[in-house]
PALORO-364438 format. One line per 8 residues: their letters; for each residue x, y, z of N, C-alpha, C, CB. Coordinates in steps of 0.2 Angstrom, whole numbers, plus 5000, padded with zeros to 4 digits. Glycine has a CB too. Example, Ala and Ser with C-alpha at 12.3 -4.5 7.8 and 13.67 -1.06 7.14 Angstrom:
<recs>
as	5066 4972 5039 5062 4978 5039 5066 4984 5039 5057 4978 5045; 5064 4989 5035 5068 4995 5036 5064 5000 5039 5070 4997 5029
</recs>
This chain:
<recs>
xxxxxxxx	4799 5159 5551 4803 5165 5550 4810 5165 5552 4800 5170 5555; 4812 5161 5557 4819 5160 5558 4823 5156 5552 4820 5156 5564; 4819 5151 5549 4822 5148 5543 4823 5153 5538 4818 5142 5541; 4819 5157 5537 4819 5163 5531 4825 5167 5533 4813 5167 5531; 4826 5169 5539 4832 5173 5541 4838 5170 5539 4831 5175 5548; 4839 5164 5541 4845 5160 5540 4846 5160 5532 4845 5153 5543; 4841 5158 5528 4842 5158 5521 4844 5164 5518 4835 5155 5518; 4841 5170 5520 4843 5176 5517 4850 5178 5519 4838 5182 5520
xxxxxxxx	4852 5177 5525 4859 5178 5527 4864 5174 5523 4860 5176 5535; 4863 5168 5522 4867 5164 5517 4867 5167 5510 4865 5157 5517; 4861 5169 5508 4861 5172 5501 4865 5178 5500 4854 5173 5499; 4864 5182 5506 4868 5189 5506 4875 5188 5507 4865 5193 5511; 4877 5182 5510 4885 5181 5511 4888 5178 5505 4886 5177 5517; 4884 5176 5500 4887 5173 5494 4889 5178 5489 4882 5168 5490; 4895 5177 5485 4897 5182 5480 4893 5181 5474 4905 5180 5479; 4889 5186 5472 4884 5185 5467 4884 5192 5463 4877 5183 5469
xxxxxxxx	4882 5192 5457 4880 5198 5453 4874 5201 5456 4879 5196 5445; 4874 5208 5457 4869 5211 5460 4862 5209 5457 4870 5218 5460; 4861 5209 5451 4855 5207 5448 4853 5200 5449 4855 5208 5440; 4857 5195 5449 4856 5189 5451 4854 5188 5458 4862 5184 5449; 4857 5192 5463 4855 5192 5470 4848 5194 5471 4860 5196 5474; 4847 5200 5467 4840 5202 5468 4835 5197 5465 4839 5209 5464; 4836 5194 5460 4831 5189 5457 4830 5183 5462 4834 5186 5451; 4836 5181 5465 4836 5176 5470 4832 5178 5477 4843 5173 5472
xxxxxxxx	4833 5184 5479 4829 5187 5484 4822 5187 5483 4832 5194 5486; 4820 5188 5477 4813 5188 5475 4810 5181 5476 4812 5191 5468; 4814 5176 5473 4812 5169 5474 4812 5167 5481 4818 5165 5470; 4816 5169 5485 4816 5168 5492 4810 5170 5496 4822 5170 5496; 4808 5177 5494 4802 5180 5497 4796 5176 5495 4802 5187 5496; 4795 5174 5489 4789 5171 5487 4789 5164 5490 4790 5170 5479; 4795 5160 5490 4795 5154 5494 4793 5154 5501 4802 5151 5493; 4795 5160 5504 4793 5161 5511 4785 5161 5512 4796 5167 5514
xxxxxxxx	4782 5165 5507 4775 5166 5507 4771 5159 5506 4772 5170 5502; 4774 5155 5502 4771 5148 5500 4772 5144 5506 4775 5145 5494; 4778 5144 5509 4779 5140 5515 4775 5142 5521 4787 5140 5517; 4774 5149 5522 4770 5151 5528 4763 5149 5527 4771 5158 5528; 4760 5150 5520 4753 5148 5519 4752 5140 5521 4752 5149 5511; 4757 5136 5519 4756 5129 5520 4756 5127 5528 4761 5125 5516; 4762 5130 5531 4763 5128 5538 4757 5131 5542 4769 5131 5540; 4755 5138 5541 4750 5141 5545 4743 5138 5544 4750 5148 5544
xxxxxxxx	4742 5136 5538 4735 5133 5536 4735 5126 5540 4735 5132 5529; 4740 5123 5541 4740 5116 5544 4738 5117 5552 4747 5113 5544; 4741 5123 5555 4739 5124 5562 4732 5125 5563 4743 5131 5564; 4728 5128 5558 4721 5129 5559 4717 5123 5556 4719 5136 5555; 4719 5120 5550 4715 5115 5547 4716 5108 5549 4716 5116 5539; 4722 5107 5552 4724 5101 5555 4727 5097 5549 4718 5097 5558; 4730 5091 5550 4732 5087 5545 4727 5084 5540 4736 5081 5548; 4729 5083 5534 4724 5081 5529 4720 5074 5530 4727 5080 5522
xxxxxxxx	4723 5070 5534 4720 5064 5537 4723 5061 5543 4720 5058 5531; 4720 5057 5546 4723 5054 5552 4730 5051 5551 4719 5049 5555; 4735 5053 5556 4742 5050 5555 4745 5052 5549 4742 5042 5556; 4744 5058 5547 4747 5060 5540 4754 5061 5540 4744 5067 5539; 4757 5063 5545 4765 5063 5545 4767 5070 5542 4768 5057 5541; 4771 5070 5537 4774 5076 5534 4781 5078 5537 4769 5081 5535; 4783 5083 5535 4790 5085 5537 4789 5089 5544 4793 5091 5532; 4794 5091 5547 4794 5095 5554 4790 5101 5553 4801 5096 5556
xxxxxxxx	4789 5103 5547 4784 5109 5546 4777 5107 5546 4786 5113 5540; 4776 5101 5546 4769 5098 5546 4766 5096 5539 4765 5103 5549; 4769 5099 5534 4766 5098 5527 4772 5095 5523 4764 5104 5524; 4770 5093 5516 4775 5091 5512 4774 5093 5505 4776 5083 5512; 4779 5095 5501 4778 5097 5494 4782 5091 5490 4780 5104 5492; 4778 5088 5485 4781 5083 5481 4783 5087 5474 4777 5077 5479; 4790 5087 5473 4792 5090 5467 4794 5085 5462 4799 5094 5468; 4792 5086 5455 4794 5081 5450 4799 5084 5445 4787 5080 5446
xxxxxxxx	4802 5080 5441 4806 5083 5436 4803 5087 5431 4810 5077 5432; 4807 5093 5429 4804 5097 5424 4802 5094 5417 4808 5103 5423; 4806 5089 5415 4805 5086 5409 4806 5078 5410 4811 5088 5404; 4803 5075 5405 4803 5068 5405 4801 5064 5411 4810 5065 5403; 4796 5067 5414 4793 5064 5420 4789 5058 5419 4790 5069 5425; 4789 5053 5423 4784 5047 5422 4777 5049 5424 4787 5041 5426; 4772 5045 5422 4765 5046 5423 4764 5046 5431 4761 5041 5420; 4768 5041 5434 4767 5041 5441 4769 5047 5445 4771 5035 5444
xxxxxxxx	4775 5050 5443 4778 5056 5446 4773 5062 5445 4785 5057 5443; 4770 5062 5439 4766 5068 5438 4760 5067 5442 4764 5068 5431; 4757 5061 5443 4751 5060 5446 4752 5061 5454 4748 5053 5445; 4757 5059 5456 4759 5060 5464 4759 5067 5465 4765 5056 5466; 4763 5071 5461 4764 5078 5462 4757 5082 5461 4769 5081 5457; 4753 5080 5457 4747 5083 5456 4742 5082 5462 4743 5080 5449; 4742 5076 5464 4738 5074 5470 4741 5078 5476 4738 5067 5472; 4747 5079 5477 4750 5082 5483 4748 5090 5483 4758 5081 5483
xxxxxxxx	4748 5093 5477 4747 5100 5476 4739 5101 5478 4748 5102 5469; 4735 5096 5476 4728 5097 5477 4727 5096 5485 4724 5091 5474; 4731 5092 5488 4730 5092 5495 4732 5098 5499 4734 5086 5498; 4738 5101 5496 4740 5107 5499 4735 5113 5498 4747 5109 5496; 4732 5113 5492 4727 5118 5491 4721 5117 5495 4725 5118 5483; 4719 5111 5496 4713 5110 5500 4714 5112 5508 4711 5102 5500; 4720 5111 5510 4722 5113 5517 4721 5120 5518 4729 5110 5518; 4724 5124 5513 4723 5131 5513 4716 5134 5513 4728 5135 5508
xxxxxxxx	4712 5131 5509 4705 5132 5508 4702 5131 5514 4702 5129 5502; 4703 5125 5517 4700 5123 5524 4701 5128 5529 4702 5116 5525; 4708 5130 5530 4710 5134 5535 4706 5141 5535 4718 5135 5535; 4705 5144 5529 4702 5150 5528 4694 5150 5531 4702 5152 5521; 4692 5144 5531 4685 5143 5533 4685 5140 5541 4681 5138 5529; 4690 5141 5544 4690 5139 5551 4684 5143 5555 4697 5141 5555; 4681 5139 5560 4675 5142 5563 4677 5149 5567 4673 5137 5569; 4683 5150 5569 4684 5156 5573 4685 5162 5568 4691 5156 5576
xxxxxxxx	4687 5160 5562 4688 5165 5557 4681 5167 5554 4692 5163 5551; 4677 5162 5553 4670 5163 5550 4666 5167 5555 4667 5156 5549; 4667 5166 5562 4663 5169 5567 4665 5177 5567 4665 5166 5574; 4671 5178 5565 4673 5185 5565 4670 5189 5559 4680 5186 5565; 4668 5186 5554 4666 5190 5548 4658 5189 5547 4670 5187 5542; 4655 5185 5551 4648 5185 5551 4644 5191 5551 4645 5180 5556; 4639 5192 5547 4635 5198 5547 4638 5204 5543 4635 5201 5554; 4643 5203 5539 4646 5208 5534 4641 5208 5528 4653 5206 5532
xxxxxxxx	4640 5213 5526 4635 5214 5520 4638 5210 5514 4634 5221 5518; 4645 5211 5513 4648 5208 5507 4651 5201 5509 4654 5213 5504; 4650 5197 5505 4653 5190 5506 4661 5190 5507 4651 5185 5500; 4663 5189 5513 4671 5189 5514 4674 5184 5510 4672 5189 5521; 4671 5179 5508 4675 5173 5505 4675 5174 5497 4672 5167 5507; 4672 5179 5495 4671 5180 5488 4678 5181 5484 4667 5187 5486; 4683 5185 5488 4690 5186 5485 4695 5183 5490 4691 5193 5485; 4693 5180 5495 4698 5177 5500 4702 5172 5497 4694 5174 5506
xxxxxxxx	4700 5167 5494 4704 5162 5491 4709 5165 5486 4700 5157 5487; 4707 5170 5482 4711 5173 5477 4717 5177 5480 4707 5177 5472; 4715 5181 5485 4720 5186 5488 4724 5183 5494 4716 5192 5491; 4721 5178 5497 4725 5175 5503 4726 5168 5503 4722 5177 5510; 4722 5164 5499 4721 5157 5500 4725 5153 5494 4714 5155 5499; 4722 5148 5492 4725 5143 5488 4726 5145 5481 4721 5136 5488; 4722 5150 5479 4723 5153 5472 4730 5158 5472 4717 5157 5470; 4731 5161 5478 4737 5165 5479 4743 5160 5478 4737 5169 5485
xxxxxxxx	4743 5154 5482 4748 5149 5482 4749 5147 5474 4746 5143 5486; 4744 5146 5471 4745 5144 5464 4748 5149 5459 4738 5142 5461; 4746 5155 5460 4748 5161 5456 4756 5162 5458 4744 5167 5458; 4758 5162 5464 4765 5163 5465 4769 5158 5463 4766 5164 5473; 4766 5151 5464 4770 5146 5461 4771 5146 5454 4767 5139 5463; 4766 5148 5450 4766 5148 5443 4771 5154 5441 4759 5149 5440; 4771 5160 5444 4775 5165 5442 4783 5163 5444 4774 5171 5446; 4784 5159 5449 4791 5157 5450 4793 5151 5445 4791 5154 5457
xxxxxxxx	4788 5148 5442 4789 5143 5437 4790 5136 5440 4796 5145 5433; 4788 5136 5446 4788 5129 5449 4781 5125 5449 4790 5130 5457; 4776 5129 5447 4770 5125 5446 4768 5126 5438 4764 5128 5450; 4767 5120 5435 4765 5120 5428 4759 5115 5427 4771 5117 5424; 4755 5116 5422 4756 5121 5417 4753 5128 5419 4752 5119 5410; 4754 5133 5416 4752 5140 5418 4744 5140 5418 4755 5145 5414; 4742 5137 5413 4734 5137 5412 4733 5129 5410 4732 5141 5406; 4726 5128 5412 4724 5121 5411 4725 5116 5417 4728 5118 5405
xxxxxxxx	4722 5110 5416 4722 5106 5422 4729 5102 5423 4716 5100 5421; 4729 5098 5428 4735 5094 5429 4741 5098 5432 4737 5091 5423; 4739 5103 5436 4745 5107 5439 4749 5103 5444 4742 5113 5443; 4756 5104 5444 4760 5100 5448 4766 5104 5449 4762 5093 5444; 4770 5102 5454 4776 5106 5456 4782 5103 5453 4777 5105 5464; 4786 5107 5450 4793 5105 5446 4799 5109 5449 4792 5106 5439; 4804 5106 5448 4811 5109 5450 4813 5113 5444 4816 5104 5452; 4816 5119 5445 4818 5123 5440 4826 5125 5441 4814 5130 5439
xxxxxxxx	4830 5127 5436 4837 5129 5437 4837 5134 5442 4840 5130 5431; 4833 5139 5442 4833 5145 5447 4832 5143 5454 4828 5151 5445; 4827 5139 5454 4825 5136 5461 4831 5132 5464 4819 5132 5460; 4834 5128 5459 4840 5124 5462 4845 5128 5464 4842 5119 5456; 4847 5133 5461 4852 5138 5463 4851 5141 5469 4854 5143 5457; 4845 5143 5470 4843 5146 5476 4843 5141 5482 4835 5149 5476; 4841 5135 5481 4841 5130 5486 4848 5128 5489 4838 5123 5484; 4853 5128 5484 4860 5126 5486 4863 5132 5489 4864 5125 5479
xxxxxxxx	4861 5138 5487 4864 5144 5491 4862 5145 5498 4862 5150 5487; 4855 5143 5499 4853 5145 5506 4853 5139 5510 4845 5147 5505; 4854 5133 5508 4855 5127 5512 4862 5125 5514 4852 5121 5509; 4867 5128 5510 4874 5127 5512 4877 5134 5512 4877 5123 5507; 4882 5135 5517 4886 5141 5517 4890 5141 5511 4891 5141 5523; 4893 5147 5508 4898 5147 5503 4904 5142 5504 4900 5154 5502; 4905 5138 5499 4910 5133 5500 4909 5127 5504 4916 5136 5503; 4903 5127 5507 4901 5121 5512 4899 5115 5507 4895 5123 5516
xxxxxxxx	4901 5109 5510 4899 5103 5507 4895 5098 5511 4906 5099 5504; 4891 5094 5508 4887 5089 5512 4886 5083 5507 4881 5091 5515; 4884 5077 5510 4883 5072 5506 4876 5073 5502 4882 5065 5510; 4875 5069 5497 4868 5070 5493 4862 5069 5498 4868 5066 5487; 4863 5063 5502 4857 5061 5506 4856 5067 5511 4859 5055 5510; 4862 5070 5514 4861 5075 5519 4857 5081 5516 4868 5077 5522; 4859 5083 5509 4856 5088 5506 4848 5087 5505 4859 5089 5499; 4846 5081 5503 4839 5079 5503 4836 5080 5509 4838 5072 5501
xxxxxxxx	4839 5079 5515 4836 5080 5522 4835 5087 5523 4840 5076 5527; 4841 5091 5522 4840 5098 5523 4834 5101 5519 4847 5102 5521; 4834 5099 5513 4828 5101 5509 4821 5100 5512 4829 5098 5502; 4821 5094 5514 4814 5092 5517 4813 5096 5524 4814 5085 5519; 4818 5097 5528 4818 5101 5534 4816 5108 5533 4824 5100 5538; 4819 5111 5529 4818 5118 5528 4812 5120 5524 4824 5121 5524; 4810 5116 5519 4805 5118 5514 4799 5113 5514 4807 5119 5508; 4800 5107 5517 4796 5102 5516 4795 5099 5509 4789 5104 5518
xxxxxxxx	4801 5100 5505 4801 5098 5498 4804 5090 5498 4806 5102 5494; 4800 5086 5495 4802 5079 5495 4803 5077 5487 4796 5074 5497; 4809 5074 5487 4812 5073 5480 4812 5065 5479 4819 5075 5479; 4814 5061 5483 4815 5054 5483 4816 5051 5489 4820 5052 5477; 4817 5044 5489 4818 5040 5495 4813 5041 5501 4825 5041 5497; 4816 5041 5507 4812 5041 5513 4807 5048 5513 4816 5042 5519; 4810 5053 5511 4806 5059 5511 4800 5059 5506 4810 5065 5509; 4801 5056 5500 4796 5055 5495 4790 5050 5498 4798 5053 5489
xxxxxxxx	4793 5045 5501 4788 5040 5504 4783 5044 5510 4792 5034 5507; 4787 5048 5514 4783 5051 5519 4778 5056 5516 4788 5055 5524; 4780 5060 5510 4776 5064 5507 4770 5061 5504 4780 5068 5502; 4771 5055 5501 4765 5052 5498 4760 5049 5503 4768 5045 5494; 4763 5047 5509 4759 5045 5515 4755 5051 5517 4763 5042 5520; 4758 5057 5518 4755 5063 5520 4749 5065 5515 4760 5069 5521; 4750 5064 5509 4745 5066 5503 4740 5061 5503 4749 5067 5497; 4740 5056 5507 4735 5051 5507 4735 5046 5501 4728 5054 5506
xxxxxxxx	4741 5045 5499 4743 5040 5493 4746 5034 5496 4747 5044 5488; 4745 5028 5493 4749 5022 5495 4756 5023 5493 4746 5016 5491; 4761 5021 5497 4768 5022 5496 4770 5017 5491 4772 5021 5502; 4773 5019 5485 4775 5014 5480 4782 5016 5477 4770 5015 5474; 4786 5011 5476 4793 5012 5474 4793 5013 5466 4797 5006 5475; 4787 5012 5463 4787 5014 5456 4787 5021 5454 4780 5011 5453; 4786 5025 5459 4786 5033 5458 4794 5035 5457 4783 5036 5464; 4798 5031 5461 4805 5033 5461 4809 5029 5455 4808 5031 5467
xxxxxxxx	4813 5032 5452 4817 5029 5447 4823 5024 5450 4821 5034 5442; 4823 5018 5447 4828 5014 5449 4835 5015 5447 4826 5007 5448; 4835 5020 5442 4842 5021 5439 4844 5028 5441 4841 5022 5431; 4847 5032 5437 4850 5039 5439 4844 5043 5442 4853 5042 5433; 4846 5047 5447 4841 5052 5450 4841 5058 5446 4843 5054 5457; 4835 5060 5444 4834 5066 5440 4836 5072 5444 4826 5067 5438; 4835 5072 5450 4837 5078 5454 4845 5078 5454 4834 5078 5461; 4848 5072 5455 4856 5072 5455 4858 5074 5449 4858 5065 5457
xxxxxxxx	4855 5073 5443 4857 5075 5437 4857 5082 5436 4853 5071 5431; 4851 5085 5439 4851 5093 5438 4857 5096 5442 4844 5095 5441; 4858 5093 5448 4864 5096 5452 4870 5095 5449 4864 5092 5459; 4871 5089 5445 4877 5088 5442 4878 5093 5436 4877 5081 5439; 4873 5094 5432 4873 5099 5427 4874 5106 5429 4866 5099 5423; 4872 5108 5435 4873 5114 5438 4880 5115 5441 4868 5116 5443; 4884 5110 5441 4891 5110 5444 4891 5110 5451 4894 5116 5442; 4885 5107 5454 4885 5107 5462 4886 5100 5465 4878 5109 5464
xxxxxxxx	4887 5095 5460 4887 5088 5463 4893 5085 5460 4881 5084 5460; 4897 5081 5465 4903 5078 5463 4902 5071 5466 4909 5081 5466; 4903 5066 5462 4903 5059 5464 4909 5056 5465 4899 5055 5458; 4910 5054 5472 4916 5051 5474 4917 5044 5473 4917 5052 5482; 4911 5041 5473 4910 5033 5471 4903 5032 5470 4913 5029 5477; 4902 5026 5468 4895 5024 5466 4890 5025 5472 4894 5017 5464; 4893 5025 5478 4889 5025 5484 4889 5032 5488 4891 5020 5489; 4893 5036 5485 4894 5043 5489 4894 5049 5484 4900 5043 5493
xxxxxxxx	4890 5053 5484 4890 5059 5480 4890 5065 5485 4884 5060 5476; 4894 5071 5483 4894 5077 5487 4891 5083 5484 4902 5078 5489; 4887 5086 5488 4884 5092 5485 4888 5098 5488 4877 5093 5487; 4890 5103 5484 4894 5108 5486 4892 5115 5484 4902 5108 5484; 4891 5120 5488 4890 5127 5486 4896 5130 5483 4887 5131 5493; 4896 5130 5477 4902 5132 5473 4903 5140 5473 4902 5130 5466; 4898 5144 5476 4899 5151 5476 4904 5153 5481 4892 5154 5477; 4908 5158 5480 4912 5161 5485 4909 5165 5490 4918 5165 5481
xxx	4912 5167 5495 4909 5171 5500 4911 5179 5499 4912 5169 5507; 4906 5183 5500 4907 5190 5498 4909 5193 5505 4900 5193 5496; 4915 5196 5505 4917 5199 5511 4916 5206 5512 4925 5197 5512
</recs>
């Protein structure tokens, strides 16, 4: 909840068109629901396997590129999403919850997964556009331009700068989102997958390319890139 408050404060302090601000606020509220579902489910269901690791929130989301993703990237993101859904489903069937609903005439789990559980997670993610395809098998998490703008706005103050590596770390700490390098390795381990460098591109980063296309990334040298919140402050 505190993370959500910080993010909303930064979003409200940025100089934005009112309609865009409203759309980004809707994105933030939906993301908070997804984050809460994942983090709270972990409290009741426990980690997906022994020594699972994960972010400080306890879980990890593996995002893949929206286009031209490799087979390995798609499969890792798909497996990660399956683990997250399984975690939420398991939490709803915690012994204490089951004890409270025993004896009811109507099956309490008939609609639970849809209204409160992993199906709600899928529905919100698909409406946000960060889970594709909308129908059919192979659901995975992807980064979108709207999502990217929201992340830059809430992880950095208006006009604030940080290195690309620091931005990846902020992303992992606030949302559990793993993109590449150490965070991706930890997320694969949390998902029960073997850590493999083949998932990561040895060339240009797809995420850095999205930041660059949005005007948020400046490369000072081959070894140093700066992410900047280019939005002004609304006084």
